[in-house]
C-alpha positions as CSV (number, residue, x, y, z in Angstrom):
1,X,84.2,3.3,-88.4
2,X,85.2,0.9,-90.8
3,X,88.3,-0.8,-90.6
4,X,91.2,0.9,-92.7
5,X,91.3,-2.0,-95.3
6,X,87.6,-1.5,-95.9
7,X,87.9,2.2,-96.3
8,X,90.7,1.8,-98.6
9,X,88.6,-0.8,-100.9
10,X,85.8,1.9,-100.8
11,X,87.9,4.5,-101.9
12,X,89.2,2.4,-104.7
13,X,85.7,1.3,-105.9
14,X,84.6,5.1,-105.7
15,X,87.7,6.4,-108.0
16,X,87.1,3.5,-110.5
17,X,83.4,4.1,-110.7
18,X,84.0,8.2,-111.0
19,X,86.2,7.4,-113.9
20,X,83.6,5.8,-115.8
21,X,81.8,8.8,-116.5
22,X,84.9,11.2,-117.5
23,X,84.4,13.6,-120.3
24,X,86.1,12.9,-123.5
25,X,89.7,14.1,-124.3
26,X,90.1,16.9,-126.4
27,X,90.2,15.9,-129.8
28,X,88.6,12.6,-129.4
29,X,85.9,13.8,-131.7
30,X,88.3,15.2,-134.5
31,X,88.1,14.1,-137.9
32,X,89.9,10.9,-139.1
33,X,93.3,11.7,-140.5
34,X,93.2,10.4,-143.7
35,X,96.9,11.0,-144.8
36,X,97.6,8.5,-141.7
37,X,99.4,5.5,-143.4
38,X,97.2,3.2,-141.4
39,X,94.3,4.6,-142.3
40,X,95.3,4.9,-146.2
41,X,96.2,1.0,-146.1
42,X,92.8,0.0,-144.3
43,X,90.9,1.9,-146.8
44,X,93.0,0.6,-150.1
45,X,92.5,-2.9,-148.5
46,X,88.6,-2.2,-148.0
47,X,88.8,-2.9,-144.3
48,X,87.2,0.3,-143.1
49,X,84.5,2.3,-144.9
50,X,85.7,4.9,-147.2
51,X,82.7,7.3,-147.9
52,X,78.9,6.5,-148.1
53,X,78.7,8.3,-151.1
54,X,80.7,5.8,-153.2
55,X,79.5,2.5,-154.1
56,X,83.0,1.1,-155.1
57,X,83.9,-2.7,-154.0
58,X,82.5,-5.9,-153.9
59,X,79.2,-7.4,-152.9
60,X,78.4,-11.3,-152.6
61,X,76.7,-13.8,-150.6
62,X,77.0,-17.8,-151.1
63,X,73.7,-19.8,-150.7
64,X,72.3,-23.3,-151.1
65,X,72.0,-22.5,-155.0
66,X,75.2,-21.0,-155.5
67,X,76.9,-17.6,-155.2
68,X,75.6,-14.0,-156.0
69,X,78.1,-11.2,-156.6
70,X,78.4,-7.9,-157.8
71,X,81.5,-5.7,-158.5
72,X,81.4,-1.9,-158.8
73,X,84.2,0.4,-160.0
74,X,84.6,3.9,-160.7
75,X,84.1,5.2,-164.4
76,X,84.4,8.8,-164.1
77,X,83.1,11.7,-162.1
78,X,80.1,10.8,-160.2
79,X,79.7,7.4,-162.3
80,X,80.3,3.7,-161.7
81,X,80.2,0.6,-163.9
82,X,78.9,-2.8,-162.3
83,X,78.6,-6.3,-163.3
84,X,76.4,-9.0,-161.4
85,X,75.8,-12.6,-161.4
86,X,73.2,-14.4,-159.3
87,X,72.9,-18.0,-159.2
88,X,69.4,-19.8,-159.3
89,X,70.9,-23.4,-159.1
90,X,73.1,-25.6,-161.6
91,X,73.1,-24.2,-165.0
92,X,70.8,-21.3,-164.1
93,X,72.5,-17.9,-163.5
94,X,71.8,-14.4,-164.4
95,X,74.6,-12.1,-165.5
96,X,74.2,-8.3,-166.2
97,X,76.4,-5.4,-166.6
98,X,75.8,-1.5,-166.5
99,X,76.3,1.8,-164.9
100,X,75.4,3.1,-161.6
101,X,74.8,6.6,-160.4
102,X,73.6,8.5,-157.3
103,X,70.0,9.2,-157.1
104,X,69.0,11.0,-154.0
105,X,69.8,8.6,-150.9
106,X,69.7,5.5,-153.3
107,X,71.7,4.3,-156.5
108,X,70.3,3.9,-160.1
109,X,71.4,0.8,-162.0
110,X,71.1,1.2,-165.7
111,X,71.6,-2.2,-167.4
112,X,73.6,-2.0,-170.6
113,X,72.0,-3.0,-173.7
114,X,68.4,-3.0,-172.7
115,X,66.5,0.3,-173.3
116,X,64.6,1.6,-170.1
117,X,66.0,-1.4,-168.1
118,X,66.7,0.6,-164.8
119,X,66.2,0.1,-161.3
120,X,66.3,2.3,-158.0
121,X,68.5,0.4,-155.6
122,X,68.8,0.9,-151.7
123,X,71.7,0.4,-149.7
124,X,71.0,-0.5,-146.2
125,X,73.4,-1.8,-143.4
126,X,76.0,-2.2,-146.1
127,X,73.8,-4.4,-148.3
128,X,72.5,-3.4,-151.6
129,X,69.0,-4.2,-152.0
130,X,67.2,-4.3,-155.7
131,X,63.7,-3.9,-155.9
132,X,61.0,-6.6,-155.5
133,X,59.9,-5.9,-159.1
134,X,61.9,-4.8,-162.0
135,X,60.5,-3.0,-165.2
136,X,59.0,-5.4,-167.7
137,X,62.1,-4.2,-170.0
138,X,64.4,-6.1,-167.9
139,X,62.8,-9.5,-168.3
140,X,65.4,-10.3,-171.0
141,X,68.4,-9.9,-168.4
142,X,67.7,-13.4,-167.2
143,X,66.8,-16.9,-168.8
144,X,63.7,-18.7,-168.1
145,X,61.9,-17.4,-165.1
146,X,65.0,-16.2,-163.2
147,X,65.1,-12.4,-162.2
148,X,67.6,-10.2,-160.6
149,X,64.3,-8.6,-158.7
150,X,64.8,-8.9,-154.8
151,X,68.4,-9.7,-155.0
152,X,70.3,-8.5,-151.9
153,X,73.9,-8.4,-151.8
154,X,76.1,-7.8,-148.7
155,X,79.2,-5.7,-149.0
156,X,82.1,-8.0,-148.8
157,X,84.8,-5.1,-149.7
158,X,85.1,-1.4,-150.1
159,X,88.3,-1.7,-152.2
160,X,88.4,-1.3,-155.9
161,X,91.1,-3.8,-156.2
162,X,88.8,-6.3,-154.9
163,X,86.2,-5.2,-157.3
164,X,88.4,-5.5,-160.2
165,X,89.6,-9.1,-158.9
166,X,86.0,-10.6,-159.1
167,X,85.9,-13.5,-161.3
168,X,82.6,-14.6,-162.8
169,X,81.6,-17.1,-165.4
170,X,80.6,-15.7,-168.6
171,X,78.0,-17.0,-171.0
172,X,80.4,-19.8,-172.5
173,X,81.7,-20.8,-169.0
174,X,84.8,-19.0,-169.1
175,X,86.2,-17.2,-166.0
176,X,86.3,-13.5,-166.4
177,X,86.8,-10.4,-164.3
178,X,84.1,-8.2,-165.6
179,X,85.3,-5.0,-163.5
180,X,88.9,-5.7,-164.3
181,X,89.2,-3.6,-167.5
182,X,86.8,-1.1,-169.1
């Protein structure tokens, strides 16, 4: 027969291990309370994911050639507007604007000012991925041999305020907020 000390230790270990397989408490799977002030603040600040059916927010990445960024803000029911900038080194960048709508599981980006220039964009793991090949109508989006084809932009924020605050250089080198005003 084990000593009382060993028996007590054995009982404590069994209780700890037994507690690992407890059923979830009632309400553990309940929906998130979107009226909770902490939840509201986190969503407004873009800390937590709002709704997968809404592309609103800021996407960006920095790399050895510069910075690629895109802002997306609401523009009516089921439609958003965007501005994107991709850097290809000193003095070579591509800037575009347009609208974005839901297309099944993906997003359809329509680039402003160029008839027929649109792309079906896939979102995976909080990253927007443009297709590896854009229609030939999109060739005029970027100077020289630069292209938005294959651009991948990780989500930096779900916040419309962050998207509106994104600053990009325009064609004359001035800093602008392309999603800041309609």
